[in-house]
N, C-alpha and C positions, 0 to 999 in steps of 0.2 A: 701616428700620432694626429694627422689630419682629420680623420674618421673619427676620432673622440672628440678634436675641436668642435666638430660641424655637429655631433650627438649634442654636445652641450649649449651650443646655438640654438638647433632647433628646439630642444627641450626648452629653453628660455623664451623664445619668441613664440612656442605653444601655450605656454602659461601666459604670456599676454593677450592670448585671442579670447575674445568674449565667450565663442562657443565652449571653450575649454570651461569656463565659470559657470556657464550654463549646463553644462554634463554634470559639475557636482553640484550643484543647487538641485538639479532633475535626480542626481543619487541621492541628497540629503534628504528633499522631500519622501522619496521611496523610502528610506529606514524610518523615517518617521511615521508615516503610514502604517510601515510593516509592524514596527514596535505598538502602536496604538492598537492593531489588529489582534496581535498576539496577547495584550495585556485584556483585551476585551473578552478575545475568546479562554483565556486561563479563569478569567472572572465569572464567565457563564457557566464553566465546569464545576467552580467551586458550589453553585446553586443547583447543581444537577445530580441524578444518580448513576452519571455514566461511568463504569467501572474506571480503574485507573490505567491500566492496561490500554483501553480503548480511546481513554484521554490522551496517552503517549503517542498513539499512532495518528490520530488526527491533527495534532500539534505538529509532529514528524513531517506528514504531509504538507501543512502550511509552512513550514520549514524549505521543503523542496520547491513548491510554488516560488516562495520568495526567491531561493538560487536561482531558479531559471528566468524569474525575471532580471535578477541580477546579470546572469550571463547575456540576454539580449541588450539591456541597457548598454554594456560593455562594449558588445561587437559593435552594435550600433552607434556609438559615440567614438569608439576608436576609428571607424570608416570616415565618420562628419569631420572630425577633427582634422582628420589625416589627408582628406580629399584634395587639399586644396592647394599642398605643398609642392607637388611638383608641376602638375598641369597649370597651376592658376601662376607659378613664376614663370614659368614658359610661355604663358600668353601676355603677361605684362611685360616681360623682358628683364624683371628683377634678376632672373637666372645668372643675368649675364655678369652681375655685378660680383657673383661667386665664381662661376666657372672661368673667369679672369686670372683667377686666383692661382697661385701655384698649387694647386689639387686637382688627381685626376679624378673624371667625372666620375667613376665607381666611389671615390672616396665621397664625396659631393653626396650622391646618393644612400651608400650604405651609412654615412652618416646621419642622415636625416632621419630614415629607417631606425638607426638603433635610436636616436633621440625619442621616437614615436614608441617605439617597443620600451624604452622606460616609463614615459607616461602611462601608456596602457597597463605596464605592470602595478603603478603606484593605484591607478583608478581600480584594477581588480581588488588588487589587497585591502582598501580600503571599503568598497562596496560589499565584497564576500564576506571578508572577515566581520564587518559590522553586522551582516546578516547572521552568520554564525555566533557571535556575541549576543543578540538580540534572543535568536531561539535558545540559548543556554542561560542567560540570567531571567527570561522573561518566561519562557515557556518551559525550560528543563529538560530541553531536549540536545541532542548533538548529531551532528551527520558522521555515519561511519567512517569515513577517511575523507576527511576534508582538505587534507595536504592535496592528495591526488585530485581532489575535485578541483580545488584553486588551481593546480598547476594546467589541467585541461582545458577551464575557461580562458586560462593566459594564451595557451597555444592556438585556441580558437580565435582570440583577437589577435595575434600576430600574424595568424593565416590571412585573417580579413584585411590586416593593414598592406600584408605583402600583397595580395588580389589590386588592393585599392593602388598601390604604387605601381605596379604594372600597368593596367589600365591607364594610370595618370602619364604614362610617358605616351602614352597612342593618342588619347583623347583631352578632350575639354575636361575642364572640373565637373559641369554638370552632368555629360556624358559619360565619364568613369564613375560618378556617384551612381547615377541611376543603373549601372550595367552591373557595380558591387553589391547595391541594395536587393536589385533584381534577381542576382544568384542567390545570395542569402535567403529571399523570401522563397528560391526554388529549392533549396535544401531544407529549408523549414515544412515547407510542406510534403516533400518528399519523405522526411523523416516520421510525421505523424501517419502517412500513406502506410507506410512500411510496417510501423507499429501498429495499427488498423490490421494488416493483413494476418498478423498474428491472431488476433481476434475472430477473425472469419475465414482462415485459414486458405487465403485468396492467393495463389502463388504470381498470380498476373500483375496485383496491386505490390506484391514485395517486389518484384522486378521493378516496377517504375522508382520504389524509391529508393531502391541500389542504385540505378542509375542517375538519379538526384543526387546521390550521396557521393558517385565519381566525380559528377559535375561540379560539385561544390562539397566538401565533406564537412561543414560546419557543425551542422544539426547530431550527424553522427558523432563529434566529438561530444556534444552536450551528453549524449543519450550512454554514452560511456562514464562521463563523469556521475550523470546522475545513477547508473548502476553500482558507481563506487561508493556513492553517499548515501544511499537509502536504506533503510532497513530491511534486514530478509524478508519479513512479513510483507513489507509495503510490495517487494519486487514481487514477490508471489501470487499477491491479487492481483487477478486478471482482469478486473474492473479499473486500475489504478491506472491515471495517465503514465505513469512512469514505472508500468510493470516489464518484469523480464521477459518480454513478449519477444522482441528482436534487438540481441545485445551487440552492438557492434564490437570486433576483435581486437586482439591487439594489432592486426594485419592492416585495419583500418586507420588506426593510429598513425602505424608506419606509413603508410599511404598519405596521410594528412600532412604528416612532416615534409614528406619527399613532394608534396603538392606547394606546401609553403617555399621548398627551397626552390622548386621549379619557377614556381612566379617570381621570384625574386631575384633568380640568375635571368629571366628575360627581361626583367625591368631594366638590370645594370646591363646588358646587353645593348637593348633598344635605347636607353639614355646615352650611352657612348657612340653609338651610330647615327641619331638622329641628329638635324639640324636645327640648330637653338638660333 
């Protein structure tokens, strides 16, 4: 019961932070610009001789780029909104007001984690399904398996949240934020290097990408989500940025889930043992 009470408190506290409203405003701005871009593209096609089949593929590609932006925004916003919740309260001493209550430390941390998981779920739902709706009602296109894609994007956010919490029990707010964002950057670069290895057939380049995915599997989760959502034709085009060149397997998704649980377990253990 204490876990759910703490989760509710954390959700309400996060809702009062300016950074959350900033994240929502950034998301609203993205949906506005994305919708305008789609409308302009559809309007340009009406005055051109482009075949309907090719029009559909181009607008589908725009939708995938929009969903990729949603993925990046959701992961970064999840990290930035949660990075101060453990390390910041420890540094400022406000954690003592909670730790002295009849709650185990693991209940405090898991409760806070669940609060941010709920917040990330709401943000992903608004952004992801907003982009899907714009693609359908404005562009007349639909992702292949949007539910699978949404769940994988949400999984990526929860994994980033768990890593942020883990580092938050060890380092200051700034340090934990820099480390988490740095790992996400490494994963981003490694994912694209692995994708490029399929075009050039470079085994060493692929190895760099695989190692990066093992260090931080966030980009691998997205590439699996892209594979689930894109049209079969787009995936078969070798020049497409989301081509089916290097597709993360189900084993990689299982590894990402285990990675998430290990990071959360380490966070709980260290938070319980450290001197507040």
